[in-house]
GUFI-481248 format. One record per residue: x, y, z of N, C-alpha, C in turn. Coordinates in steps of 0.1 Angstrom, whole numbers, plus 2048, in hexadecimal, padded with zeros to 3 digits. Layout:
N
+------+------+------+-------+-------+-------+------+------+------+
| n_xx | n_yy | n_zz | ca_xx | ca_yy | ca_zz | c_xx | c_yy | c_zz |
+------+------+------+-------+-------+-------+------+------+------+
|    X |    Y |    Z |     X |     Y |     Z |    X |    Y |    Z |
...
+------+------+------+-------+-------+-------+------+------+------+
***
This chain:
151
+------+------+------+-------+-------+-------+------+------+------+
| n_xx | n_yy | n_zz | ca_xx | ca_yy | ca_zz | c_xx | c_yy | c_zz |
+------+------+------+-------+-------+-------+------+------+------+
|  F49 |  96A |  840 |   F4F |   974 |   838 |  F5A |  96D |  831 |
|  F5C |  971 |  824 |   F66 |   96B |   81C |  F6A |  975 |  811 |
|  F77 |  974 |  80D |   F7C |   97C |   802 |  F76 |  977 |  7F4 |
|  F71 |  980 |  7EC |   F6C |   97D |   7DF |  F77 |  981 |  7D4 |
|  F7F |  978 |  7D0 |   F8A |   97A |   7C7 |  F84 |  980 |  7B9 |
|  F79 |  97B |  7B4 |   F74 |   980 |   7A8 |  F70 |  98F |  7A8 |
|  F69 |  993 |  7B3 |   F64 |   9A1 |   7B4 |  F6E |  9AA |  7BB |
|  F78 |  9A4 |  7C2 |   F82 |   9AC |   7C9 |  F7C |  9B3 |  7D5 |
|  F73 |  9AB |  7DC |   F6C |   9B1 |   7E8 |  F6A |  9A5 |  7F2 |
|  F64 |  9A9 |  7FD |   F61 |   99E |   807 |  F52 |  99C |  806 |
|  F4E |  98F |  807 |   F40 |   98B |   807 |  F3C |  988 |  816 |
|  F31 |  98D |  819 |   F2C |   98B |   827 |  F1E |  984 |  826 |
|  F1D |  979 |  82D |   F11 |   971 |   82D |  F07 |  979 |  835 |
|  EFB |  97C |  82F |   EF1 |   984 |   835 |  EE7 |  97B |  83D |
|  EE0 |  981 |  846 |   ED6 |   979 |   84E |  ECD |  971 |  846 |
|  ECB |  965 |  849 |   EC2 |   95C |   841 |  ECA |  952 |  839 |
|  ED7 |  955 |  836 |   EE0 |   94C |   82F |  EDE |  94B |  820 |
|  ED5 |  952 |  81A |   ED3 |   950 |   80B |  EDB |  95B |  803 |
|  EDF |  966 |  80A |   EE5 |   971 |   803 |  EF3 |  973 |  807 |
|  EFC |  975 |  7FE |   F0A |   978 |   800 |  F0C |  986 |  7FB |
|  F0D |  990 |  804 |   F0F |   99E |   801 |  F1E |  9A0 |  7FE |
|  F20 |  9A7 |  7F2 |   F2E |   9AB |   7EE |  F30 |  9B9 |  7F4 |
|  F38 |  9BA |  7FE |   F3A |   9C7 |   805 |  F40 |  9D2 |  7FC |
|  F39 |  9DD |  7FB |   F3D |   9E8 |   7F3 |  F37 |  9E7 |  7E5 |
|  F31 |  9DC |  7E1 |   F2C |   9DB |   7D3 |  F1C |  9DA |  7D3 |
|  F16 |  9D7 |  7DE |   F08 |   9D5 |   7DF |  F02 |  9DB |  7EB |
|  EF5 |  9E0 |  7E9 |   EEE |   9E7 |   7F4 |  EE0 |  9E1 |  7F5 |
|  EDC |  9DF |  801 |   ECF |   9D8 |   804 |  EC6 |  9DF |  80D |
|  EB9 |  9DC |  80C |   EAF |   9DF |   816 |  EAB |  9D2 |  81D |
|  EA9 |  9D2 |  82A |   EA4 |   9C7 |   831 |  E95 |  9C8 |  831 |
|  E8E |  9BD |  82C |   E80 |   9BE |   829 |  E79 |  9B2 |  82E |
|  E6B |  9B3 |  82F |   E63 |   9A8 |   833 |  E57 |  9A7 |  828 |
|  E54 |  99B |  825 |   E49 |   998 |   81C |  E3D |  995 |  824 |
|  E33 |  99E |  824 |   E26 |   99B |   82B |  E1B |  99C |  821 |
|  E1D |  997 |  814 |   E13 |   998 |   80A |  E09 |  98D |  80A |
|  E0C |  982 |  811 |   E04 |   976 |   811 |  E08 |  96C |  807 |
|  E12 |  970 |  7FF |   E17 |   967 |   7F4 |  E26 |  967 |  7F4 |
|  E2C |  95D |  7ED |   E3B |   95D |   7EB |  E3F |  967 |  7E0 |
|  E4A |  96E |  7E3 |   E4F |   977 |   7D8 |  E5D |  971 |  7D4 |
|  E5F |  96F |  7C7 |   E6B |   968 |   7C3 |  E77 |  971 |  7C1 |
|  E82 |  96B |  7C2 |   E8F |   971 |   7C0 |  E8F |  979 |  7B2 |
|  E94 |  985 |  7B2 |   E95 |   98D |   7A6 |  E88 |  995 |  7A3 |
|  E7E |  994 |  7AB |   E72 |   99C |   7A9 |  E74 |  9AB |  7AD |
|  E6F |  9B4 |  7A4 |   E70 |   9C2 |   7A7 |  E66 |  9C5 |  7B2 |
|  E6A |  9CB |  7BD |   E61 |   9CD |   7C8 |  E61 |  9DC |  7CC |
|  E56 |  9DF |  7D4 |   E54 |   9ED |   7D8 |  E51 |  9ED |  7E7 |
|  E52 |  9F9 |  7EC |   E4F |   9FC |   7FA |  E40 |  9FA |  7FD |
|  E3E |  9F3 |  809 |   E30 |   9F1 |   80C |  E2E |  9F3 |  81B |
|  E36 |  9FC |  821 |   E35 |   9FF |   830 |  E41 |  9FA |  838 |
|  E3F |  9FB |  845 |   E4A |   9F6 |   84E |  E45 |  9EC |  858 |
|  E4E |  9E5 |  85E |   E4B |   9DC |   869 |  E4E |  9E3 |  876 |
|  E45 |  9EC |  87A |   E47 |   9F3 |   886 |  E54 |  9FB |  886 |
|  E5B |  9FB |  892 |   E67 |   A02 |   893 |  E73 |  9F9 |  891 |
|  E71 |  9EE |  88A |   E7C |   9E4 |   888 |  E87 |  9E8 |  87E |
|  E84 |  9F1 |  876 |   E8D |   9F5 |   86B |  E8B |  9EC |  85F |
|  E81 |  9E3 |  85F |   E7F |   9DA |   854 |  E73 |  9E0 |  84C |
|  E75 |  9E0 |  83E |   E6A |   9E5 |   835 |  E62 |  9DA |  830 |
|  E55 |  9DC |  82F |   E4C |   9D2 |   828 |  E4D |  9D5 |  819 |
|  E4C |  9CA |  812 |   E4D |   9CB |   803 |  E41 |  9C4 |  7FD |
|  E3F |  9C7 |  7F0 |   E36 |   9C0 |   7E7 |  E3B |  9C2 |  7D9 |
|  E37 |  9B9 |  7D0 |   E3C |   9BA |   7C2 |  E38 |  9C8 |  7BC |
|  E40 |  9CE |  7B4 |   E3D |   9DA |   7AD |  E2F |  9D8 |  7A7 |
|  E26 |  9E2 |  7A9 |   E18 |   9E0 |   7A5 |  E15 |  9E6 |  797 |
|  E1F |  9EC |  790 |   E1F |   9F1 |   782 |  E18 |  9FF |  781 |
|  E12 |  A04 |  78C |   E0A |   A11 |   78B |  E0E |  A1B |  795 |
|  E14 |  A17 |  7A0 |   E18 |   A20 |   7AB |  E23 |  A29 |  7A6 |
|  E26 |  A34 |  7AD |   E31 |   A3D |   7AA |  E3E |  A35 |  7AB |
|  E46 |  A37 |  7A2 |   E53 |   A2F |   7A1 |  E5C |  A32 |  7AD |
|  E59 |  A3C |  7B5 |   E62 |   A3F |   7C1 |  E60 |  A34 |  7CB |
|  E55 |  A2C |  7CA |   E53 |   A21 |   7D4 |  E5B |  A14 |  7D1 |
|  E61 |  A14 |  7C5 |   E6A |   A08 |   7C1 |  E76 |  A08 |  7CA |
|  E78 |  9FC |  7D0 |   E84 |   9FA |   7D9 |  E90 |  9F3 |  7D2 |
|  E8D |  9E9 |  7CA |   E97 |   9E2 |   7C3 |  E93 |  9D4 |  7BF |
|  E9C |  9CB |  7BE |   E99 |   9BD |   7BA |  E9B |  9B4 |  7C6 |
|  E91 |  9AC |  7C8 |   E92 |   9A2 |   7D3 |  E9E |  999 |  7D1 |
|  EA6 |  997 |  7DB |   EB3 |   990 |   7DA |  EB2 |  981 |  7DE |
|  EA6 |  97D |  7E3 |   EA4 |   96F |   7E6 |  E95 |  96D |  7E7 |
|  E90 |  961 |  7E4 |   E82 |   95E |   7E5 |  E7D |  95F |  7F3 |
|  E72 |  966 |  7F6 |   E6D |   968 |   803 |  E5E |  963 |  804 |
|  E5C |  95A |  80D |   E4E |   955 |   80F |  E47 |  960 |  818 |
|  E3A |  95F |  819 |   E33 |   968 |   821 |  E38 |  968 |  82F |
|  E3A |  974 |  835 |   E3F |   975 |   843 |  E4E |  974 |  844 |
|  E55 |  971 |  83A |   E64 |   96F |   83A |  E6B |  97D |  838 |
|  E76 |  97F |  83F |   E7E |   98A |   83E |  E8A |  987 |  835 |
|  E8F |  991 |  82D |   E9A |   98F |   824 |  EA0 |  99C |  81F |
|  EA5 |  99C |  813 |   EAC |   9A8 |   80D |  EA7 |  9AB |  7FF |
|  EA7 |  9B8 |  7FD |   EA5 |   9BE |   7EF |  EB2 |  9C5 |  7EC |
|  EB7 |  9C2 |  7E0 |   EC2 |   9CA |   7DA |  EBE |  9D6 |  7D3 |
|  EC2 |  9E2 |  7D7 |   EBF |   9EE |   7D0 |  ECB |  9F3 |  7C8 |
|  ED6 |  9EE |  7CB |   EE2 |   9F1 |   7C3 |  EEC |  9E5 |  7C3 |
|  EED |  9DD |  7B9 |   EF6 |   9D2 |   7B9 |  EF1 |  9C6 |  7B0 |
|  EF8 |  9BB |  7B1 |   EF6 |   9B0 |   7A8 |  EED |  9A6 |  7AF |
|  EE3 |  9A1 |  7A7 |   EDA |   996 |   7AB |  EDE |  98A |  7A2 |
|  EE2 |  97F |  7A8 |   EE7 |   974 |   7A1 |  EDE |  968 |  7A2 |
|  EDE |  95F |  798 |   ED7 |   953 |   799 |  EC8 |  954 |  796 |
|  EC5 |  95D |  78D |   EB6 |   960 |   78A |  EB4 |  95F |  77B |
|  EA8 |  95E |  777 |   EA5 |   95F |   769 |  EA7 |  96D |  764 |
|  EAF |  96F |  75A |   EB3 |   97C |   755 |  EB3 |  97D |  746 |
|  EAC |  974 |  73F |   EAB |   975 |   731 |  E9E |  97B |  72C |
|  E96 |  97F |  735 |   E89 |   985 |   731 |  E7E |  97C |  72E |
|  E81 |  96F |  72D |   E76 |   965 |   72A |  E6B |  965 |  733 |
|  E6D |  968 |  740 |   E62 |   969 |   74A |  E59 |  975 |  747 |
|  E5C |  97E |  73E |   E54 |   989 |   73B |  E51 |  98A |  72C |
|  E53 |  97E |  725 |   E50 |   97D |   717 |  E59 |  987 |  70F |
|  E65 |  989 |  713 |   E6F |   992 |   70C |  E7C |  98A |  70B |
|  E85 |  98F |  703 |   E92 |   98A |   701 |  E9C |  994 |  706 |
|  EA3 |  991 |  710 |   EAE |   99A |   715 |  EBB |  993 |  713 |
|  EC5 |  99C |  710 |   ED3 |   997 |   70E |  EDC |  99F |  718 |
|  EE8 |  99B |  719 |   EF2 |   9A2 |   722 |  EF2 |  9B1 |  71E |
|  EF0 |  9BA |  728 |   EF1 |   9C8 |   726 |  EE3 |  9CF |  724 |
|  ED8 |  9C7 |  723 |   ECB |   9CC |   722 |  EC7 |  9D5 |  72E |
|  EC3 |  9E1 |  72B |   EBE |   9EA |   736 |  EAF |  9E7 |  739 |
|  EAC |  9E6 |  746 |   E9F |   9E2 |   74A |  E97 |  9EE |  751 |
|  E8A |  9EE |  74F |   E81 |   9F8 |   755 |  E76 |  9F1 |  75D |
|  E6F |  9F8 |  766 |   E64 |   9F2 |   76D |  E59 |  9EF |  762 |
|  E53 |  9E3 |  763 |   E49 |   9DF |   75A |  E3C |  9E7 |  75D |
|  E35 |  9EB |  753 |   E27 |   9F1 |   755 |  E1C |  9E7 |  753 |
|  E20 |  9DA |  751 |   E16 |   9D0 |   74E |  E17 |  9C3 |  757 |
|  E24 |  9C0 |  75C |   E26 |   9B4 |   764 |  E29 |  9B8 |  772 |
|  E21 |  9B4 |  77B |   E23 |   9B7 |   789 |  E30 |  9B1 |  78E |
|  E39 |  9B9 |  794 |   E46 |   9B4 |   798 |  E50 |  9B3 |  78D |
|  E4C |  9B7 |  781 |   E55 |   9B4 |   776 |  E5C |  9C0 |  770 |
|  E65 |  9BD |  767 |   E6D |   9C7 |   760 |  E6B |  9C5 |  751 |
|  E6F |  9CF |  749 |   E6F |   9CE |   73B |  E7B |  9D5 |  735 |
|  E7E |  9D1 |  728 |   E89 |   9D8 |   721 |  E84 |  9E3 |  719 |
|  E77 |  9E6 |  719 |   E71 |   9F0 |   711 |  E72 |  9FD |  719 |
|  E78 |  A07 |  713 |   E7A |   A15 |   71A |  E6C |  A1B |  71A |
|  E65 |  A1A |  726 |   E58 |   A1F |   727 |  E57 |  A2C |  72E |
|  E62 |  A33 |  72F |   E62 |   A41 |   735 |  E64 |  A41 |  744 |
|  E64 |  A35 |  74A |   E68 |   A34 |   758 |  E77 |  A33 |  759 |
|  E7C |  A36 |  765 |   E8B |   A35 |   767 |  E90 |  A26 |  766 |
|  E9B |  A24 |  760 |   EA1 |   A17 |   75F |  EA5 |  A13 |  76D |
|  EA3 |  A06 |  770 |   EA6 |   A01 |   77D |  EB0 |  9F5 |  77E |
|  EB4 |  9F0 |  772 |   EBD |   9E5 |   773 |  EC3 |  9E3 |  765 |
|  ECD |  9DA |  764 |   ED4 |   9D6 |   758 |  ED7 |  9C7 |  759 |
|  ED5 |  9C0 |  74E |   ED8 |   9B2 |   74D |  EE7 |  9B1 |  74C |
|  EED |  9AA |  755 |   EFC |   9A7 |   754 |  EFE |  99A |  74D |
|  EF6 |  990 |  750 |   EF8 |   983 |   74A |  EEA |  97E |  747 |
|  EE6 |  97D |  73B |   ED9 |   978 |   737 |  ED9 |  969 |  737 |
|  ECF |  963 |  73F |   ECF |   955 |   741 |  EC1 |  951 |  745 |
|  EBC |  945 |  742 |   EAF |   940 |   745 |  EAD |  93D |  754 |
|  EB8 |  93B |  75B |   EB6 |   937 |   76A |  EC2 |  93B |  772 |
|  ECD |  93E |  76D |   ED9 |   941 |   775 |  EE0 |  94E |  770 |
|  ED7 |  958 |  76D |   EDC |   965 |   768 |  EDF |  96F |  773 |
|  EE3 |  97B |  76E |   EE6 |   986 |   777 |  EE1 |  993 |  772 |
|  EDB |  99A |  77C |   ED5 |   9A8 |   779 |  EDB |  9B1 |  783 |
|  EE0 |  9BD |  77E |   EE5 |   9C7 |   787 |  EDA |  9D2 |  78A |
|  ED6 |  9D2 |  796 |   ECC |   9DC |   79B |  ED2 |  9E9 |  79D |
|  ECC |  9F4 |  799 |   ED0 |   A01 |   79B |  EC5 |  A0B |  79D |
|  EBD |  A07 |  7A7 |   EB1 |   A0F |   7AB |  EB4 |  A1B |  7B3 |
|  EAC |  A25 |  7B2 |   EAF |   A32 |   7B9 |  EAB |  A31 |  7C7 |
+------+------+------+-------+-------+-------+------+------+------+
***
């Protein structure tokens, strides 16, 4: 645990060592990837069941066609199959591609993002009638920031 002078809060190292939670500024779900594949940091993910009575949710990349109520948030760290980690449903995801290039779009700081209807696990800047789920804070090809604000 350490004080974060920039954000005016305390950062708490989360289980696994890859996520630093900013207390009061970010909210997470504890999740497990059981898809058979790796899911990368920043992927839009959805509910895919539970791991018994553990309190851990199973996730999979947003499938583009399910009811939007199943969207949980953005994966906060890359998870290999069988690995447990965190999904941010409200807060900042740092150190990811946030310029839209991975979806053949161009995003700039302040771009509002929606669930993609064509890219599994993806987002779009096109207002497609779905609820907005994030905003680009810092557009960058590899070290950007997106603020998740999923319901």
